[in-house]
C-alpha positions in Angstrom: 57.8 -40.2 -18.4 55.4 -37.3 -19.2 52.4 -37.8 -21.6 54.3 -36.0 -24.3 57.5 -38.1 -23.8 55.4 -41.3 -24.0 53.9 -40.1 -27.3 57.4 -39.7 -28.8 58.8 -42.8 -27.2 58.4 -44.9 -30.3 61.1 -42.8 -32.0 63.7 -44.2 -29.7 65.9 -43.2 -26.8 68.3 -41.3 -29.1 65.4 -39.0 -30.1 64.3 -38.4 -26.5 67.9 -37.6 -25.5 67.9 -34.8 -28.1 65.1 -33.0 -26.3 65.0 -31.0 -23.1 62.2 -29.4 -21.1 62.4 -25.7 -20.3 60.7 -25.4 -17.0 57.9 -22.8 -16.4 55.2 -23.8 -13.8 56.4 -27.4 -13.8 53.1 -29.1 -14.1 53.7 -30.9 -17.4 57.1 -32.4 -16.5 57.9 -35.4 -14.4 60.6 -34.7 -11.8 62.3 -38.1 -11.9 61.5 -39.4 -15.4 61.9 -36.4 -17.8 65.0 -34.5 -18.9 64.8 -31.0 -17.6 68.0 -30.2 -15.7 70.6 -32.5 -17.1 71.4 -34.8 -20.1 69.6 -37.7 -18.5 66.5 -38.2 -16.2 67.2 -37.7 -12.5 66.2 -41.3 -11.8 69.1 -42.4 -14.0 71.6 -39.8 -12.7 70.7 -40.4 -9.0 69.4 -44.0 -8.7 69.9 -44.3 -4.9 67.8 -41.2 -4.2 65.2 -42.4 -6.7 64.8 -45.7 -4.8 63.9 -43.9 -1.6 61.5 -41.3 -3.2 58.0 -41.5 -1.8 56.3 -40.5 -5.1 58.3 -41.4 -8.2 55.6 -40.0 -10.5 55.7 -36.5 -9.0 55.8 -33.5 -11.4 58.4 -30.9 -11.0 55.7 -28.6 -9.6 54.8 -31.1 -6.9 58.4 -31.1 -5.7 58.6 -27.3 -5.4 57.4 -25.2 -2.5 56.9 -21.5 -3.0 57.7 -20.8 0.6 61.1 -19.9 1.8 63.9 -17.6 0.8 64.6 -16.7 -2.8 61.0 -17.4 -3.9 60.9 -21.1 -3.0 62.8 -24.3 -2.4 62.9 -27.9 -3.4 61.2 -30.7 -1.4 62.2 -34.2 -2.5 59.8 -36.2 -0.2 62.2 -39.0 0.6 61.9 -41.9 3.0 64.5 -42.2 5.7 68.0 -42.4 4.3 70.9 -43.9 6.3 73.6 -44.9 3.8 76.4 -42.5 3.2 76.1 -43.0 -0.5 72.5 -41.9 -0.4 73.3 -38.7 1.6 76.0 -37.9 -1.0 73.6 -38.3 -3.9 71.0 -36.1 -2.2 73.6 -33.4 -1.8 74.7 -33.6 -5.4 71.1 -33.6 -6.6 70.2 -30.5 -4.6 73.4 -28.9 -5.8 72.2 -29.6 -9.4 68.7 -28.2 -9.1 69.2 -25.4 -6.6 69.5 -22.8 -9.4 66.2 -23.9 -10.9 63.2 -21.8 -10.0 59.7 -22.3 -11.1 57.9 -19.5 -13.0 54.2 -19.9 -12.4 53.3 -17.5 -15.2 55.0 -19.6 -17.9 54.1 -22.9 -19.5 56.6 -25.7 -19.7 58.2 -25.9 -23.1 59.8 -28.8 -24.9 63.0 -27.7 -26.8 66.0 -29.2 -28.5 68.9 -29.8 -26.2 71.3 -28.3 -28.7 69.3 -25.1 -28.9 67.3 -24.6 -25.7 66.0 -21.2 -26.9 64.3 -22.8 -29.9 60.8 -24.4 -29.0 60.2 -27.9 -30.2 58.2 -28.2 -33.5 56.9 -31.3 -35.2 58.4 -30.1 -38.5 61.8 -30.0 -37.0 61.2 -33.4 -35.4 60.5 -34.8 -38.9 63.7 -33.3 -40.2 65.6 -34.9 -37.4 63.9 -38.2 -37.9 64.8 -38.4 -41.6 68.3 -37.1 -41.0 69.2 -39.6 -38.2 67.5 -42.7 -39.6 68.5 -44.0 -42.9 66.0 -46.8 -42.5 63.2 -44.4 -41.9 64.2 -42.3 -44.9 64.2 -45.4 -47.1 60.8 -46.4 -45.8 59.4 -42.9 -46.6 60.8 -43.0 -50.1 59.6 -46.5 -50.7 56.0 -45.7 -49.8 55.5 -42.4 -51.5 53.8 -44.2 -54.4 51.0 -45.4 -52.1 49.6 -41.9 -51.6 49.6 -41.1 -55.4 47.4 -44.1 -56.3 43.8 -43.4 -57.5 42.3 -45.5 -54.8 40.2 -44.7 -51.7 42.0 -43.2 -48.7 41.2 -46.2 -46.5 42.9 -48.5 -49.0 46.0 -46.2 -49.0 46.1 -46.4 -45.3 45.7 -50.2 -45.4 48.6 -50.5 -47.9 50.8 -48.2 -45.8 50.2 -50.4 -42.8 50.9 -53.5 -44.8 54.3 -52.1 -46.0 55.2 -51.3 -42.3 54.2 -54.9 -41.4 51.6 -53.4 -39.0 48.4 -55.1 -40.3 46.6 -57.3 -37.7 47.7 -60.6 -39.2 48.0 -63.6 -36.9 51.8 -63.3 -36.7 51.4 -59.6 -35.7 48.7 -60.3 -33.1 50.9 -63.1 -31.6 53.3 -60.3 -30.3 50.9 -59.7 -27.5 48.6 -62.7 -27.8 51.0 -65.6 -28.2 48.4 -68.2 -27.2 46.4 -67.6 -30.4 47.1 -69.8 -33.4 49.2 -68.2 -36.2 48.3 -70.6 -39.1 47.0 -68.9 -42.3 43.3 -69.5 -42.7 43.5 -69.6 -46.5 46.1 -72.4 -46.9 46.5 -73.9 -43.4 50.1 -74.5 -44.2 52.2 -71.6 -42.8 52.1 -68.7 -40.3 50.0 -65.8 -41.5 52.3 -62.8 -42.0 52.0 -59.9 -44.4 54.6 -61.5 -46.7 52.8 -64.9 -46.6 49.2 -63.7 -47.0 49.8 -61.5 -50.0 52.7 -63.1 -51.7 53.7 -66.6 -50.5 50.3 -68.2 -49.8 49.5 -70.9 -52.4 45.8 -70.0 -52.2 46.4 -66.6 -53.8 49.0 -67.7 -56.4 46.3 -68.3 -59.0 45.0 -64.7 -58.5 48.4 -63.2 -59.2 48.6 -65.4 -62.3 45.3 -64.0 -63.6 46.4 -60.4 -62.8 49.7 -61.0 -64.6 47.9 -62.3 -67.7 45.5 -59.3 -67.7 48.2 -56.6 -67.3 51.1 -58.2 -69.2 53.4 -57.7 -66.2 55.0 -60.5 -64.1 53.3 -60.4 -60.7 55.1 -63.1 -58.7 56.6 -61.8 -55.4 57.4 -63.2 -52.0 58.0 -60.1 -49.8 57.0 -56.5 -49.3 60.3 -55.3 -51.0 59.5 -57.4 -54.1 56.0 -56.0 -54.1 57.4 -52.4 -54.0 59.6 -53.2 -57.0 56.6 -54.6 -58.8 54.7 -51.4 -58.1 57.6 -49.4 -59.6 57.3 -51.5 -62.7 53.7 -50.6 -63.0 54.7 -46.9 -62.7 56.6 -47.3 -66.0 53.6 -48.7 -67.9 53.2 -47.6 -71.5 50.0 -46.7 -73.3 47.7 -43.8 -72.5 48.0 -42.0 -69.2 44.4 -43.0 -68.4 45.2 -46.7 -69.1 48.3 -46.5 -66.9 46.4 -44.8 -64.0 43.8 -47.6 -64.0 46.4 -50.4 -64.2 48.2 -48.9 -61.2 45.0 -49.6 -59.1 45.1 -53.3 -59.9 47.5 -54.4 -57.2 45.9 -52.2 -54.5 42.6 -53.7 -55.5 43.9 -57.2 -55.3 45.5 -56.7 -51.9 42.3 -55.1 -50.6 40.2 -57.9 -52.0 42.4 -60.6 -50.5 42.3 -58.8 -47.1 38.5 -58.6 -47.2 38.1 -62.2 -48.2 40.5 -63.3 -45.4 38.4 -61.4 -42.9 35.2 -63.0 -44.2 36.9 -66.4 -43.9 37.9 -65.7 -40.3 34.9 -63.9 -38.9 32.0 -65.2 -41.0 33.3 -68.6 -42.1 33.1 -67.9 -45.9 34.9 -70.1 -48.3 37.9 -68.6 -50.2 37.5 -68.9 -54.0 40.1 -67.3 -56.3 37.4 -66.7 -58.9 35.4 -64.6 -56.5 38.5 -62.6 -55.5 39.3 -62.0 -59.1 35.8 -60.7 -59.8 36.0 -58.5 -56.7 39.4 -57.2 -57.8 38.2 -56.3 -61.2 35.0 -54.7 -59.7 37.1 -52.5 -57.6 39.4 -51.5 -60.5 36.4 -50.6 -62.6 34.8 -48.6 -59.7 38.0 -46.8 -58.8 38.8 -46.2 -62.5 35.4 -44.4 -63.0 35.3 -42.5 -59.8 38.9 -41.6 -59.2 40.9 -42.1 -62.4 38.5 -40.5 -64.9 37.8 -43.7 -66.9 34.5 -44.4 -68.6 34.4 -48.2 -68.7 36.9 -50.8 -67.5 36.5 -54.4 -68.7 38.3 -57.6 -69.4 38.5 -58.5 -73.2 40.2 -61.8 -74.1 42.0 -61.8 -70.8 43.3 -58.3 -71.0 42.2 -55.1 -69.2 40.7 -52.5 -71.5 40.0 -48.9 -70.5 37.6 -46.6 -72.3 37.8 -42.8 -71.8 35.2 -41.2 -69.6 
């Protein structure tokens, strides 16, 4: 698989099958692993020939010789073949590629299989991605609100990763380091996943209670989906626009404060106190409110968040 194909591999086999290489000089395309002359890679279409290939990572260019009639010919670099089935596959393979001729003056171009004359563009890839995957479309729609929050960019990225379940929690790390423990450092009672750390962990339950009292909105949730619904409820807050903008930073601030406290617990041995996380959360809300939301002063008065104009 070429370096470009590897980069798009995460989109799935269905996506890769929708692309095709248009061969120029052949130095960017793998002869056996990429799709360039049929609907499937040659290693899949001709498995017996692939098994006796000397170099399975050859580019198309490396399998081409400019010498010979017609401007060049193909050289497969195979080990000795004896089985009749292997000879038949070699013949069929050569028959398939015999009309293909390298063009040294042109670059290899990735294109859509349905329209080979149209070069591949990332914009078109995104359209395909959304059209073909309902799950992806729902994910994009559900996370739009993240990028509209008046919080620092690093916090937006952190929240986006959390909603994709891609934060480096212990459960996530166990995918490639299963020997490590997965127990939550805050409660020592359950595996540390995104849903547990930010919603289910009893150690943070009191924090969400304080936030609910300060904002007047029910803040109990147990999963990322419930958290998204909660954020939607914050988007319908009443009061002034300034007050609403500041309140919409409360949950991002709490999530960020929990994550920082969790890291300090793991890497520096700090104790986890809800009172400290509450103070950190309100400090972030006040700082972000002044710097990003246009507020003057943000403070807690009789258990409620009050916002003064800047």
